[in-house]
Structures are given as structure tokens and as C-alpha cells.
N, C-alpha and C positions, 0 to 999 in steps of 0.2 A: 079270270079265275083267281081266287085268293091264293097267295103264296107263289104265284108264277113270277119269276124275275125277267123283266124285259131286257133284252140285249141292247146296249148302247152302241151307237155308230159315231160317237163323237170324234171328229176328224183329228183334233190336236192330240187326244189321248191315244188314238191308233197310230198316229205318226210317231209319238214318243215310244210307244210299245215296239214298233218295228225298226227303230233307229238306235235308241240309246246304248244298248249293250250288244247289239246284234253284229255278228260276223257274216253269216250267210243264212239264206232262207231257201229251202227246197220244196217244190221244184223252182218256184220263182216268188219274189216278193209280190209281184203284180197279181199272181194267182191267189195268194193268201189275202191280200188287200181286198180283192173282189168279194171273197167270202165274208170277211169281217164287215165290210160296208153294206153287205146284203141284209144284215141283221140276223143271220142264222146263228143259232147257238152251237158252239163246237165243244167237243170233249178233248181235253188236253192233259198231259201229265209230265211230271218230272220224276225220274227214278233216282233213289239214293241208296247205296249199299252201306250197311252198318259196319264198316271196317274199323270204326273208332266210336267211342261213346259221345263224341262231340260233333255237332254241325259247326261249320266255320264260315267265314265271309265268302269263300268260293261257292258254297252252297247258297248263301244268302242272295247272291246275284241272281241265281235262277229262281229262288223263292220270290224275289221282288217282281220278276217278270210274271210269275204265276199270279201274284197279287194284282197286277195290272189287268190281267185277263179276268180275274175274279171280279174286280171292280166294274168291268164292262158287262158282267152278267153271264160269262161263259162257265161251263162245268169243269171244275178243276180237281185233279187227283194228285196226291203225293204217294208214290209207290215206294215202300220200304222193302229193299231186296233181302228178305230173310232167307230166301233160297240162294239167289245169286251171290249174296254176301259170303256164303260158305264156300263158294267156288273161287271167287276172286276175278275181277276184270284184269286181263293182261295188258290193257292199254298203257302204252308208254313204259312198260316194264321190261327190263333186260334180263329178268329171270322170273320164273313162275311165282305167283303170290303164294304165301303160306296159307293153306286152307284154315278157316275158322270152324270151331265146333258149333253145334246148334246152341249150346249153353253160352258161348261167347257172344254169338249173334244176339241172343235174347237179352243178355246183359247190356250190350251196346245200345240196343233199341229202347231201353227203359224210358229215356226222357226225350227221344227224338220228336215226338209230337209236340211236347211242351216247348222245345226249342224252336220248332217250325212255326209254332203259334205266335212267336214274336213278330212274324211277318204276315202269316195267313190267318184268316178267320175260319175256325173249325166249328162254329156254332152260329146261330142266327140265320139271316137271309143269305141265300146262295153260299152255304158253308162248303168249304173244301172237304174232300173225302180222303181218308187214308186207306190204302190197300197194301196187301202183302202178297208177294208173288209165289210163296210156297203153296198158297191155296190152289194154284193150278199147275205149277211146275212139278211139284212133288207127286202129282197124280198121273202124270204122263206115263204110259207104258213104253217098254222098249220098242215095241212095234211102231208106236206113234212117233217116237223120237227118230227112228230110222226113216219113216215116211217124210217127216218134217225136214230132216237134214238132206234128203235127196234133192231138194230144190236148190242147193248151194254146192259150190265146188271147192276143192282143196286150193285151187289156184286163187279163188277169191279171198280166202283166208290168209294164205301165205304171202300175198302181196302187201299186207300191212307192214308198215315201216319197222315196228319193233321186232316182228318176226324176221324180217330181212336182216336186221342188225344182229339178231341172235345167230342166224345162219352163218353170217360172215365171221362172227366171233367164235363159231364152233360150240355155241351153247345150246342146250336142249330145248325143244318146243314140245310140250306135253299135249297129247291128243285132246284132253278135256278142255284145254284153253280155246280150241276151235269152237267149242259149244257155247262159250259165254255170249258172243254176239247173237247166236241163234236163240238163246234163252231170252235175251233182251228183246229180240225181235218178236218172240212169242208173247211177251207182255203186251205189246201193241194189239195183237190179235185178241188176247184174252179180255182186254178191257175195251176193245173196239174203239180206239181213239182216233181223232181226226188230226191230232198234232202232238208232237213230242218236243220238249226243249231240253237243252243241256249244253255243256261246254264244247268247244271245238275239238277237244280230245275224245269226245264221244261220237263224232260224226259217223264213223264207220258203223258202229253199233246201231245208231238211230236210223241210218239208211237201210240196214237189214230189216228193221221193223217196217220201213216203208215198202220194201219188197214183199214182206209177208202179207201186209194188208192188200197189196195188189194181187198177189197169188191166190189168197184164200177168200178175199171178199170183193175182189175187183173194184177196189176203192182207193182213192188217193189219200195218202197221209202226209201232212206237212211236217217239216222238220225245221226248227230254228236252232242254229248254233250260236252261242254267246261267246264273246271274247273272254279269254281266261284272265283271271286277276293275277297279273304278274308284274314283276319289276321290269320296266322298259329298258333299264340299263343293262340287265343281265339276261333277260328273257326267262328268268326262273319264276315259277309259280310260288305264291305264298304257301309255305309248308312248315311243318314242325322240324324238318331236316334243316331248313334254312333259318329257323328261329323266328319266323315272321308270322306265324299262324295266330289269328285272332278268332277265338271260338265264340259262338253265340251264347254259351252259358258261362262265359267269363264274368266275374263280378264286375260291377261298373268301374271301380278304380283300376282293376287289372286291364279291362278293355281300353279305358282311356289311356293308361300308361303304355300299353302295347302300341297303340296308334302313335303316341308321341315318340316311341322308340323306333318306329318303322322308318326305312330309308326314305329320303325326301322324294325319290322317284315314284314312290307308291302313293303319294298324296292324291294325285289326280285320278289314277285308276280306282282307288278306294272310294273317293268322293263320287265318281261317276257310276261305278258298278255296284257298290254295296251300301249306298245311302239313298235317301229320298230328297237330297238337296236338288232343287230345281236345276235343269240343264243350263239355264242362263247364268246361274250362280257358278256352276262348274266352269263355264267358259270364262267367267270373270276371274276365277282362281287361276286358270291357265295363264291369262294375261298378266295377272299380278306377279306370278312366279317368274315369268319371262322378264318382267321389269325389275326383278331383284328384291322383291319384298322378302323379309325374313321368313323362311319356310315354317319356323316354329309358330308364327302367328296364324298361318293357315291351318297347321296341324291342330291347334287348339280348337278352331272352329269345326274341323272335320271330326275330331275326336268327340266333341260335344254332340254333334249330329248322330254319330254312331251310337253313343250311349242312349241318346234320346229315343232312337228307333228301337233298339233291342232291349231297353229297360224302361225308362220314363224320363220326362223332362226334369223332374225333381232330382232323379239319380244323376242325370247329366250335369246339372248345375253343381251338385255336391261333389261329383268326381272332379270337375274342373277346379273348384275351390280347393279341394284336397291336393290336387297336383301342384297348383300354384304355391300353396302353403309349404308343401314338402320340398319341392324342387327349386323354387325361387328363394325361399327363406331358409333352406337347408334344415328343415325340421323333420322329425320322424312322423310317420303316418299314425293318425289316431285310430283308424279302423282297419289296420292290416289284418288280413285273414288269419285265423288261428290255425296252427299246425301242431297236432298232437304227436309228440315223439317220446317214447317211453324207454328207449335204450340207446346205448352207444352204437353207432353204425358208420360205415364208410361214407365219405362225402358224396360220392356218386349215388349211393342209395338214398341219402338224405334228399337229394334233388329229385329223385324219382318219387319219394314220398310227398314232395311239395308240388307234384303235378307235371314236372318236366316229362315229356311224352316218350322219350327213348333215351337209352344210355349213350347213343351217339350224339344226341343233342346236348345231353348233360356234359359229355367230354368236351364238346365244342365250346360251351359256355365257360368251363373251367379253364381251358387253354387260353381263351380270350380275356381271362381275368375278370369275368363278369360275376363272380360269386364272392360275397362277403358275409361274414357273421359278426355282428356288432362292429361294423366298419373295418374289420380285419379281412383282407383278401385271402382267399383260399385257392391254392394252386395244385394240390395233390389229390387226385380223385380217390386214392386209397387211404387218405388220412382219416383216422377214426375220430369222429366228432361226438363229443359228450355235451349235448346241449342242456341248458337249464331253463326253467320257467322265466319268461321275459326276454330271452335272447331274440334278436332280430336277424332273420335270414333275408339277404337281399340277392335277388337274381336279376342281373342286368341293371338297367337304370331305373326301372319303374315297377318292379315286382317285389313286394315285401311280405314276409310272414312273421307272425309273432309265435314263438314256441310256447306251448302250454303243456 
């Protein structure tokens, strides 16, 4: 029949799919392999809450896995949590998240599909589909919520490590936080999926969805947990708090520069989890680094591959040339992003205007001496800055802005 996409059972593709970034597969890898090699088309999804207007490399790792399933001919969904995003996932949080308004969620979602399309195909053959969970979660009655929640116990919820940490610290646990994994579990039922993917920090929530499918549909749901993109030396995830976040909508020069500024320990995790560099090349990178090759040389390669994937080959080449010109020859960037400033304002507010994502991160950058205006280091967050046209704001080693 015209338009029907045949599912591929290519052995090497399935092997990479189930190996490259994977931490665990539930119930077992063997059970999922059997389904994939049978040629059966499965429905799978990745859920993303719009807690920020940016998707980043942590999201990209899971989007790349969706892309591999899409290329094999399976039915792929990206679920944007316009309902769950307003509640906030308590995972790994030592305090309840601040709830977002519907207007904030709507604003954050504006370019999510465009950003995700840097990895997934949303048109043409076997297009990925976007779904929003407010469509079903906002319509549940209180009676339905009570019935649904009756299948789970307080003991199941309270056993979660972050809740145990709060209990021991005497910090409050809000009742609504118990409902987040139930809502995520209901997503699996509403879309009737066969598989969910996400980071290891989402294991509990995804397994609730597995329980839901078994309870309501008497059906198996597979779960793949992917390794988190984190610094092996510290165990910390790439984050705006740590100043290591690389967003998918960063301009090419900024993306390239952020990769060059990343800790050396992140080279292999980023290459392996957030790019399409062949696995054999990743293994060669590991060997080269162990033998003492200059990490900068490897970073140049990985940075170029990042920009190539999330922008284009042309943009990657230009970003590399610009980096070498500016940082090897000590020249100023030709195409620094323009930053419109119309008034005198404190240094910390200037950094927020330039896209630094929190005042905490801005303070950290100032304390580290990472802020310069026209090569003059700025160390006082309260200093009133009167910029003029043509001034160059430098944040860290590789982020420049031209004041207009």
C-alpha cells in the first residue's frame, strides 16, 4: 500500500540503538530485541516539559535515539508537557519546583518543535508527531483522578530518594508532587505506547507508566533509560547552574565556543551521546585522549560535528574558522551577536539581557572573572554599566556580544 513505511530489522542499526547511550532496558534487552527483530512497528515517545524556552544537549541525546527509531520505521511521538510543565517534576529536587503559569508554558513552547526538528523529521515519510498532554490531563475529573491514584501507594512514592532526603532534612513534601509520576504514567495510557525513553533520572516516572499500561491495558510497555550527559569527574549534569549548558538554538559560533569551553572530561560524553559521530570514531577519541593528544584538537572536531548536526555543514566550517581566527590570532569576532541596550543598568542585569539564564549563574561568572567589556574585566555585579554602540561584551572565553 502506498505510503506505508516498512520497518527495518537491520542488525547493526538495532545493535547501536540498544547500546550506544543506553543504561537500562525494562523488562529486559532480550525482550525488546525480540520485538524489534520481528519487524513489528512500535509506538514510542519522549516527554519534555517546557520549564525553559531552550532544548539542550541533554534533550538531544534522547531525540537522537528517537531519530534512530524513526529511521527504522517505527512510530515516534514527542510529547510536550504543557500540563505537567505547570506542575513540575520533583525528580532530583530538594525542594518543590516553582509552578509555571499557562502563559509561561506557552511562551517556553514557542520554538520547541523547531528546535527538535534539528534532529527529528516532522514532515515527509514516517514523520514524527507532536502531542501535548493538556489534551487529556486537563479533562480528567476528580473522580477519575481518585480512581487512577488508587492503584498506587504512598509507600511507593515516598521511597524515592529525593523525598527521603527531604524527610531527613525536615523539608516539606507537597501532596501534589506525588501526582507528577501518575500524570506521566497516564501519558503512556493516553497515547497507548509500547515504549518510552528518557534519562536515568526519569526511571521511576517511566516505570509508573509501565505499571499503568499493565493495569489498564494488560499490555507490556518497554522503557529505555539513557545515560545522563554529565561530567565524569564531578558526576554533575550539564546545566545552566554549572555554566556548561549548550542549547540547540544557540547560534553556531556560540555553540562552537561553548563546546571549546567545556571541561575536557565532557569531550567523550558529548561526542558519544549528543552527536552522530560514528561509534568507532568515538572509541578512537577515547584512545587518543588516553595517549595524551591535546584535548583542544579533539574539541575542535567535536565542536564542528555539533554545529554540523544542529545547524549545517557550512555553519560548522564557518564557526570553526571564526574560532581559530578570534582565539588563535587574538582578533575580535566579525559576526558577534548584536545586543540592544538602551539604558544604564547593573552588570548583573546586563548579563541577564545577554542571555545568561539565571542571576546565580551571572554571579558565578562575575566571581570567576569571566566578564569583560572592551577587554576590561568587571568584578562588581552592582556596577552601573553605561554601554555605547560598538562596545564588546565578553562572557567567558568564547561568548561575545556587540552592543547596538
